[in-house]
N, C-alpha and C positions, 0 to 999 in steps of 0.2 A: 439201481434205484428206478422206480417207476417215474415216467414223465407225465406232465399234464398241460393242457392248454389253458391260456389265460381267458379263453371264452367259455370255459366250463368250470363249474365248481370242483375243485380237487377233493379227493378223499382226505380225510384227516390223517391217515398214515402217510400219504404221499406228501402232504404239506409238512408234516413233522420231519420227514427225511430231507426235504428240500431246505427247511430252515437249519437243521443240524449240519447239512453240508455247507451252508453259508458260514455257519460258526466255525467248522473246521478249516475252511479256507482263509478265514480271517486269522486263525491261529498260525497257519502255515505262512501266510504272508508276513505276519509280525515276525516269525522266526527267521525268514529269509532276510528281512531287513536288518535284524540285529546280528545275524551270523554270516550273512552273505553266502549261503550254501546254494548249490545248483538247484534251480527251481524244479526241474524234472525229477531229480532223485528225491527231493523233499516231499513233493506231492505224492510220489508213487509210494513211498515207504511210510509216511506218517499216518495216512488214513488206511486202516485195515479193512473196516466193515462199518459203512454208514448206518445200516439198519440196526445193529446192535450197539451202536455208539462206541466203537472200538477203535483206538488209535494209539500210535507210538509217537512220543515227543521227547525232546530233551528234558532231563531232570532239572528242576529249579530248586533254589535254596529252600523254599517253602515245602518242598516235598520230602526233605531229610527225615523230619521227625515222624517216627512210625516205621521206618525202614527195618528196624530190628525185629519187627513182627514177621518178617518174611523168610529169613534163613532158617533151615531145620535146626532144632536145638543142638544136635550133635556136631554142627559145624563150629560151635563155640566161637561166634564171629560177631563183633560189634560193627555192624554195617554202617550205622550212622557216623561213628568215629572215622571209619574208613573214607567215606565220602567227603566228610569235612576236611580231611587231611589232604585231599587231592583236587577238590572242586575248582580251585584257582589255577591249577596247572594246565598248560596248553596241550600236553600230551595225554590228558585224561578226558574222556567223553563218556557221559552217563545218561541213560535213557530210561523211560518208564512206559509200561503199557497202561493206558487209561480206559476204563470201562465205566460208563455212567458216573464220571467225575471221580472215581476211586482208582487208586493205584492197585492193579492186580498182578503186575510183573515188572521185572527190571532187567537191565543188561548194561555192562560197562565195557569199554575198550581202553587199552593203554597202547598208543601209537607213537613209535620213534622211527623215523627214516622209513625203511621198507618192511619193518617187523611190527606186527600188532598182536596184542594179547587180548582174548575175550575172557570176561569174568563175570561172576555174580548174575548168571542167567537164572533167575529165580521166578517162579510163579506162585502166587498165593495158593495155599493148599485147598481152598474152596473153588479155585478155578482151573485146577489141573485136569488133564485129560481132554482139553479142548484144542490142543495144538499150539497154545500160546508160546511155549518154550521154542518150538520150531520157528514160529513167526519172528521172535525176538532174535534168535540165532541168525536167521536168514537176513534180517535187517541189519545186524552188526557186520555180517560178512559183506553185504552190499556197501555198507558204509566204508569199510576198510578198503574195498576194491575201488571205490570212487575216490579215495585219498591216495591211491597209487601203491597200496600195500601189497607186497609180493609173498610175505610168509605170515600165516595166521596160526596162532597157537592157543591152546587152552589146557587146563587140567580138569578132567571130567570125573564126576561121580559115576557109579555103575548105572544109576538111573538116567543120567544125562547122555551117556555114551551113545546110545541108540539114536537119540535125537540128533546128535552132531554128525553121526555117520550118514544120516539122511541128507544133510547139507553138503557132504563131501569130505568131512574130516576122516582121518585115518589114525589109528593107535600106533604109536612108535615106542612107548615105554610105560611100564607100570611103576607106580610110586607106593611105597609102604608107609603106613601111618604108625606112629608111636606116641603115647601120652605119658607124662609124668604123674604119678599118683600120690606121691610123697615128696617132701623136701629132702635134698641130699647134700652132703658135705662136699666141699671143693677147696683145694689148696692151690693158689696161684703159683706159677713158676716164673723164674727170671726170663723165660722166653716170651712171656706175655706182657703187653702194655696197651694203654689206651691209644687208639689211632690218632695220627696227626695229619695236617694238611700235606706235609711232606711225603706221607704215605700214598696219597692219591694216585699217582701214576702207577705204582705197583698194584694197587687195588683194582684200577681200571684194566690193567693188563691181565691180571688173574681172571677177573670177571668175563672179559671178552674171550680168553682162552676156554673158559668153561661153557658159556652160553651162546657164543657166536653171533652176539648182537651188541649194539651200543646202549648200555644202561647207566651211562654217566649221570643222567638226570636223576635216577634213583639213588645211586651212590652218594652224590652230592647232598641229597636230602636227608640222608641217615647216617653218614659215616661218623659224625662227631661223637656219638655215644657207643661206637664200636670198639671191639678188642682185636688186636693182631697177635699172630704167633710168628716169631722170628727165629732164624738159625743163628749160629755163632758169628756169621758174617753179616748179620743184621739184615738179611734177606727175608722179605715177607713170604711165609709159607701158606698162611691161612688168615682169613678174617671172619669175624662174627659180627653181624649188624643186628642187634637185638630188636630194634624198632622198625626194621624193614619187614613188613608182613608179620609172620610167626617167628621170624628170627633167621636170617640168612646165614648159613655157614658154608664157605667154599674153601677147599684145601687141595694142594697138590701132594701133600704128605699125609699118610694115614695116621701116624702117631699124633700129628698136630690137629687133624680133623677130629680125632676121638677126644682129645683134650678140650677142645672148644665145645663139643657136644656135651661133655661133662659139666662145663661151665653153664651152658644153656639150660640144662635139666637139673639145676640146683633147687629150682622152684617147682612146687606142685602146680599142675595145670598146664605146663608147657606142651606144646605139640610140635612134632617133627615129621615132615614127609620127605623121603629121599628115594631116588631111583633104585630099583632093585639090582641094577648093574653095579651099584656101589656095594659090593658084597661085604666088605670090611666094616663099613658103617652100619649096614643092616645087622650083621653078626654081633657087633658091639652092642647096639640098642636092645637086641633080643636077650643078651646076657646080663644087661644092666638093671633089669627089674622093671622095665617100662611096660605099659599095657600095649599090646600089639593090636592095632585096629584093622580097618578095611583097606583095600588097595584102590588107588585112584589111577587114572590113565592120563598120560601126556598125549595129546593128539595134535596133528598138523594139517593144514590145508594150504596148498600152493607149494612154493619152492622151499626145499629143505635147506636148513642152516646147519653149519657144522658146530657141534657142541660135544662136551665131554661129561657124561653123566657121573663118571666115577669121581669127579671133583666136587660134586654136590653132596654135602653131608647134611644139609637141611635147606629145603627150598624156602624162598621168601614168601611166596603166597601163589594162589591161583591165578593172580593177575600178572605174574612176572616169572613164574617158574623157579 
């Protein structure tokens, strides 16, 4: 930004820059007072470009309306409902890119202990090609590093993959997408029942074996509407949480996994993404009459965590894997 002396009349553009910088600093200081963030980190990352009025700040409740205009149509994603469901949770952090007082991009993180997920890094279609996706990704990575995060994960579209690679992410697995185009019949078996609180320890254990991270906060939020599949000894083999993202299905047993995939896809419009390493799950969905879509990529930055992709019959969402 150009500087000017108090003894000379500044140019209009210089004065405008100066006044806008004061405005941004006011926002930053207000943010620090409310959130207690480190000053250096906040100032560095929130102001992107004074001259074109570009900044990143925390998403506010008044920003939610209109977010559904940002995701591509083929995501089939209710962004506004998603934010409303997590905005009060301490593990969720959402940010927006602001230019000329308009939201032109977003990004979210889910952080628990030393593992963080980046999600919904979206740029308005009229502002793409300007490097804003990279700027938001770098901001989120810096934010997580500042919080002590050791493992950063995301699920990338083909378009976003090259952006994330520039920040340092590397691909570790492809996920295949399938969509239900018609309603399908399903018959419950005696092995299935609604999940109870007494099942939680078994659910936590299977989830930890599968993902290698602590996701108790997500399970507690959504288990009440879930279904479990049990063997003759009443041991939990699999569970399905229909309201966790697109419907999380985890299973140690292929037969159980396929049964709950059938349950999930009784309704038209349901979407499943699963790792290609889960060959039995992929083969079943290909033979079940679902529409096969594009592949997505699971990417990681930092310390690798031990996980078992063969147990994932349907991921929860891009924000949790």
